[in-house]
TIVOSE-833354 format. One record per residue: x, y, z of N, C-alpha, C in turn; residue number from 0. Coordinates in steps of 0.02 Angstrom, whole numbers, plus 50000, padded with zeros to 5 digits. Layout:
N
[[X,Y,Z],[X,Y,Z],[X,Y,Z],NUM]
...
//
This chain:
82
[[50042,49941,50000],[50000,50000,50000],[50044,50062,50000],0]
[[50039,50102,49948],[50079,50161,49942],[50048,50219,49980],1]
[[50091,50263,50006],[50068,50320,50046],[50077,50385,50008],2]
[[50053,50388,49946],[50059,50448,49907],[49999,50493,49920],3]
[[50012,50557,49925],[49958,50606,49930],[49971,50660,49878],4]
[[49918,50689,49853],[49924,50741,49802],[49897,50805,49832],5]
[[49938,50858,49832],[49920,50922,49862],[49924,50976,49809],6]
[[49878,51024,49814],[49882,51083,49772],[49919,51136,49812],7]
[[49974,51161,49783],[50017,51207,49821],[50042,51262,49774],8]
[[50022,51323,49787],[50046,51382,49752],[50047,51373,49675],9]
[[49991,51355,49648],[49984,51352,49576],[50003,51286,49544],10]
[[50020,51235,49583],[50038,51171,49553],[50024,51114,49601],11]
[[50029,51054,49576],[50017,50995,49617],[50084,50966,49640],12]
[[50086,50945,49702],[50146,50915,49731],[50127,50847,49757],13]
[[50165,50796,49739],[50152,50729,49764],[50197,50717,49824],14]
[[50169,50705,49882],[50208,50692,49942],[50215,50618,49953],15]
[[50271,50597,49980],[50285,50527,49992],[50314,50521,50062],16]
[[50276,50496,50108],[50300,50491,50178],[50362,50448,50183],17]
[[50365,50394,50144],[50423,50350,50146],[50487,50389,50129],18]
[[50484,50430,50078],[50541,50471,50059],[50559,50521,50114],19]
[[50508,50552,50143],[50520,50600,50197],[50555,50567,50256],20]
[[50530,50510,50278],[50559,50476,50336],[50629,50449,50321],21]
[[50639,50424,50260],[50705,50399,50241],[50756,50456,50239],22]
[[50737,50512,50209],[50783,50569,50205],[50798,50595,50275],23]
[[50748,50597,50318],[50759,50621,50386],[50805,50574,50424],24]
[[50796,50508,50416],[50839,50460,50450],[50912,50466,50427],25]
[[50922,50473,50362],[50990,50480,50335],[51022,50545,50359],26]
[[50982,50599,50363],[51008,50663,50387],[51027,50658,50461],27]
[[50988,50623,50501],[51005,50613,50572],[51069,50572,50579],28]
[[51076,50520,50538],[51137,50480,50539],[51197,50524,50522],29]
[[51190,50568,50473],[51244,50615,50456],[51259,50662,50513],30]
[[51207,50685,50547],[51217,50730,50604],[51254,50695,50661],31]
[[51237,50632,50673],[51272,50593,50724],[51346,50586,50705],32]
[[51359,50573,50641],[51428,50567,50618],[51466,50632,50630],33]
[[51434,50689,50614],[51467,50753,50626],[51477,50766,50700],34]
[[51431,50743,50742],[51440,50749,50814],[51500,50709,50838],35]
[[51507,50647,50810],[51565,50606,50828],[51630,50639,50806],36]
[[51629,50670,50748],[51689,50705,50724],[51705,50764,50769],37]
[[51654,50802,50788],[51666,50861,50829],[51687,50845,50900],38]
[[51656,50795,50931],[51670,50781,51001],[51727,50732,51011],39]
[[51732,50682,50968],[51780,50629,50979],[51833,50623,50924],40]
[[51830,50666,50873],[51874,50663,50816],[51874,50593,50784],41]
[[51813,50564,50779],[51804,50498,50750],[51753,50502,50694],42]
[[51774,50487,50634],[51731,50487,50575],[51706,50416,50563],43]
[[51644,50403,50580],[51615,50336,50575],[51612,50313,50502],44]
[[51594,50357,50456],[51589,50338,50386],[51657,50318,50359],45]
[[51708,50357,50374],[51776,50341,50352],[51800,50276,50384],46]
[[51781,50264,50446],[51801,50203,50480],[51768,50142,50448],47]
[[51704,50149,50430],[51668,50093,50400],[51687,50080,50328],48]
[[51695,50133,50288],[51702,50126,50216],[51770,50148,50189],49]
[[51813,50175,50230],[51878,50199,50207],[51876,50275,50198],50]
[[51935,50305,50201],[51940,50377,50197],[51935,50400,50124],51]
[[51878,50430,50107],[51863,50457,50041],[51867,50405,49985],52]
[[51845,50344,50000],[51836,50294,49948],[51772,50312,49910],53]
[[51758,50279,49855],[51699,50296,49817],[51635,50281,49856],54]
[[51637,50230,49900],[51578,50214,49940],[51566,50269,49992],55]
[[51619,50291,50026],[51610,50343,50076],[51589,50409,50044],56]
[[51614,50423,49984],[51593,50484,49949],[51519,50481,49931],57]
[[51495,50422,49912],[51423,50414,49898],[51383,50425,49961],58]
[[51406,50399,50018],[51371,50409,50081],[51369,50483,50099],59]
[[51426,50518,50093],[51427,50589,50108],[51381,50628,50061],60]
[[51381,50611,49997],[51337,50645,49949],[51264,50631,49965],61]
[[51248,50570,49983],[51179,50553,50000],[51155,50591,50061],62]
[[51198,50597,50111],[51180,50636,50171],[51168,50709,50152],63]
[[51211,50736,50109],[51202,50805,50087],[51138,50816,50049],64]
[[51122,50771,50003],[51061,50776,49964],[51000,50771,50009],65]
[[51002,50724,50056],[50945,50716,50103],[50938,50777,50147],66]
[[50994,50807,50168],[50990,50868,50207],[50957,50925,50169],67]
[[50974,50931,50105],[50942,50982,50063],[50868,50966,50054],68]
[[50851,50903,50044],[50781,50884,50037],[50742,50900,50101],69]
[[50773,50890,50159],[50740,50904,50223],[50725,50979,50231],70]
[[50759,51021,50194],[50742,51093,50196],[50671,51105,50172],71]
[[50644,51061,50130],[50575,51069,50106],[50525,51059,50162],72]
[[50546,51028,50217],[50501,51017,50273],[50478,51084,50302],73]
[[50521,51135,50300],[50502,51200,50327],[50443,51229,50289],74]
[[50443,51223,50224],[50386,51248,50184],[50323,51211,50200],75]
[[50328,51146,50211],[50268,51107,50227],[50244,51120,50297],76]
[[50288,51134,50343],[50268,51150,50412],[50229,51216,50412],77]
[[50255,51265,50374],[50222,51331,50370],[50153,51326,50338],78]
[[50145,51278,50292],[50080,51270,50258],[50031,51229,50300],79]
[[50054,51201,50355],[50009,51163,50398],[50001,51090,50380],80]
[[50045,51063,50339],[50041,50992,50321],[50072,50950,50373],81]
//
């Protein structure tokens, strides 16, 4: 069962997907925890797991960045009352 909703927003339709929202939020939180570990303990969990700037770790860093940018859209939805 898919959780798609269709909303009319400022002149256009937006399809919301709760699964995508929760996944992006979880990945962003994992990235925040990694940054906390770097700041407090000087320990980079992603580099420890996947190697220092290997292609896998770069994909993880890029995914966290993309999800963080996607989570910025939450502010617009909060203001709209969704």
